N, C-alpha and C positions, 0 to 999 in steps of 0.2 A: 504494500500500500504506500501511496505517496502522502507525505505530510505537507500541508499547505499553510502558509503564513496568513493570519487573519488581518493584520494591520500593515499599512505602509511603514517602512523604516527609512529614516534619512537623518540628515544633519541640519542643524539650525545654521543658517548663514545670514550675512548682513551686508548691505551696501552702505552701511554707516558704522560708526564705532559700535562695538559689540555690546549687546544687551543680554545679560545672563538670564537664563531661564528657558524652559522647554517650549514656551509658547510665544516668545518674542522673536524678532527678526523674521527671516523668510525660510521656509522649509525647502530643502533640496532632496528630492526623492532619490534613494539609493537602491532599495529593494521593494518592489511593489507588492501589495497584498495579492494573495493567490499564488505567489512564487513557491515552488517546491524546493525543499532542502535536498541536497546541498546546492548553494549558489553563491556567487561572488560578484561584487560590483566595486569598481575602482574609479575615482574621480580626482582631478587636481583642482585645488583652490589657491587663492592668493590673498595677500593682505588687503585691508580696507582703508588703512591710513598710512601716511608716510612714517617711517622709522618704527613701525609696529614690530615688537620683539616677542610677543606672546600670541599664540593661536589657540583659542579655546574651542575644543571639539565637543559639541553637545549632540548626543544621540537622542533622536525623537521617534516615537511611534504615534501614528494617528490613524483614525478610520479613513478608508479610501475616500478621496474627494472632499475631505473635511479641511477646514482652515486651521483648526486648533489641534495640537497634539500634546502628548505628555513626555516629559524628559525621562529617559531610561537611565541616563548616567552621563557623566562628562569627564573630560581630562584636558590637560593643556600641554602644548609644546612651548617651551620657553627657550630663551637664548637664540632666537632667530636674529640673524645679522640685520641690523638696521639698514633699510634701503627704501627707495621710492615705492609708493603704493603700486601694487601689481607685479613687483619684481620677484620677491620670494615666492616659492611654490611649496605647497603642502599637499601630499598625496594621501587621500583617505580611502581605506579599503574596508568594506563590509564583507564578512564571510559568514554565511548562515550554514551551520553544520547539521547533519541528520540528528545529532544528539541533542537537539534543541538549544544549541549554543550559538550565540552571535558574537563573533570576534570583530572588533573594530580597531583598526590601527591607523595611525597617522605618521607619515614619514616626511620629515623636512629635508630636502636636498640642499646641502650647503654648496657654496660656490666651488668647493673642491669635489669633483665628481664622485670620488670613492668614499666620502664621509657622509653618513646619514644618521639621523636621530629618529628612532621609532619608539612610540609608546602604544600600548595596547590595552583595550578595555574589553572584558569578556562578560557577557550577560547570558542568563538562561531564560529562554522564551517558551511560552506555551503555544504549541502548534495544533491545528485542527486537521482532522482527516477528511 
């Protein structure tokens, strides 16, 4: 049997300075409701203000086609090299495992191509058949 996700999963993003919380900012869909585990989605994001040195990753679940969601968890990448808005890149990866685990990682690629910083948040989700 295939296990299907009941809620859209994504991240909170902003086109303005970050507002902490699962319902603020703008929702970026990563894994849509109805997806079968296992599945993976990867997207790149950038900074929203000049000299931003922290990227807060807020994981959100929401009913399909709803505006408001709930924060499942959050973490942050710090020590991003100060640069103009849009220059630093943060790759966010959602991996939904068959074992009802959602692994969210964020990797900041420094200007030295072989040096990366990765943080991971792992959540247990309830899936429906």
